N, C-alpha and C positions, 0 to 999 in steps of 0.2 A: 454272488455275494456283494462284489464292488460295486456291481450294477445299484444295487438296494441301500447303498451307502454312500452314493454321490447326490442327490436329495438331500438329505442331511448336513451333508457336508458344506453345500450349497446354502443350505437356510443358516447354517450357524457363521460362516462368512461375510454371511450380506450386511451386519452392521461394520465389520471392516473397513469392506467394498465403499460401502456409503462415505464412509472416513475420509477416504482417499482423493474423494472428487473434488475439487477446487471453484469455488463459487464465488462470484463477482460482488464485491464491497463495497466500490465505489471508483470513480473517475474522480482526478485532479488536476489540476492546470500548476507545472512549475513554474514559479513567476520569478524564483531568486538564487542566485549563486554564489557564491564568495566563498574567500580563501583567508586562512587566519594565519599569518605567519607572526610568529616572535610580538602578539600583541598587536598587529596590525590589521586590519582588513582590508581587504579588496574585494570588490567588486569584479565577476567574471561578467562578462557581456553576454546575454543569450537572449534566443527567441521563446517566446512562454512555448511549454511541451506539453501536451496532453500523455497524462499516464495512468494506465488501466491498475487496480488493486483487485486482489482474489486471494482466499484463504482456503485452508482446510481442516482451519482450528489448530493446526500443530505449526506449520508455516503460512509465510505470506510470500506470493509472486507480485513481483511488479512489471509491467511490459509498458513500451512507449508506444503511443498511437499507429506509428506505422508501421512497428514491427513486432505482432502477436505474439509469435514463437521464440522470439528472445526474451527472455527475461531476468531477472534476479531473484535470487532464493533468501528469504530470512527466516530464523527461528525464530518463534514465539517463545519470550521466555519471562515475560508478564502482563498479564491482561487484565489485573484488577485498577484499572484508570491510570492516568498519567497527570502530574502536577502541571500548572502553569499559574503564572502571575497575572493580576486582573491588572488592566490597564489603568483605570483608575484611582485604585486605591492601594494597590502594591500585593495586595493580599494574596498568599497561594492559596489554590483550589485544587481540588482533582475534579478531573473530568473522565467521561469513559474514555477508555481507549487502551492500546496496547503499546508494547515494547518488544522488539526485536531484533536479533543481530546476523551478520553475515561475517563471516571470515576465508577471504579467497586470496592466495598467492599473497600472502600476506600482509592485506589489507583487511582492516575491520571497519565495519560500517555497521551502525546504530539507525534504527527506524522506531521514530514516534508515529503513531497513527491515532487519530481520532477524527471523528465524524466532519469537525473541521478544516483539518490540516494536516499533512505529511511533511514529516521533517527528516531527512537520511545525513548522519555527520560521518561523514569517511576520515579514517585516521590510513594511512597510508606507513608501513612499518617504519621503512629507513627514511623515514622526512620530518620537520618539525612543522609540517604545513597540516591543517584541519582544513578540510571541503565542509561546506554547508550548504543544502539545497532544500529550498522549503516551495511547499505547493499548497495551493489552496484548494479545496472541492471545488469541482466543477458545476454548476447548475445545468442539467438540460434542460433545452426547450423542445415541448411534445410538437411530434411532426404534424406538421400544417395537414388538416383533414378534408379530402375535398368538399368543397361549398355544395351543397345542392340548390338548385334553383327551382322557385316553385310552378310547376306548371300552370302555363294560363288558361283558366276559366273559360 
């Protein structure tokens, strides 16, 4: 009897299994990192770093270029767009994007993600500092295709 039920169970569970798979949604280049303390902004020197972003629709995972198995996980709580201010007019506009958060070891992190940028704001639990990390979408260059040399007649 159990043998006959197994295909039905697997068929019923298939949509849930697909939802648990993480898919790549973009690559970003971390370009600025600064600390805010008591109204003062302090730039934190850093080298640009590539970040890879994945989602399963419920969570966001971010890993660094050189360590794909080490990642940070954020729970998505809004996916109806994010607000941003236009540079030229100062008007607020809503663009496609999402927001997520992570709470680990007394540290809260807020993530804003759009097609153009990724911003992580970190709030350490017992500190008056706020750390902001900003990354822009990385543009991948197509791999060079081998050139073909026409045969001589």
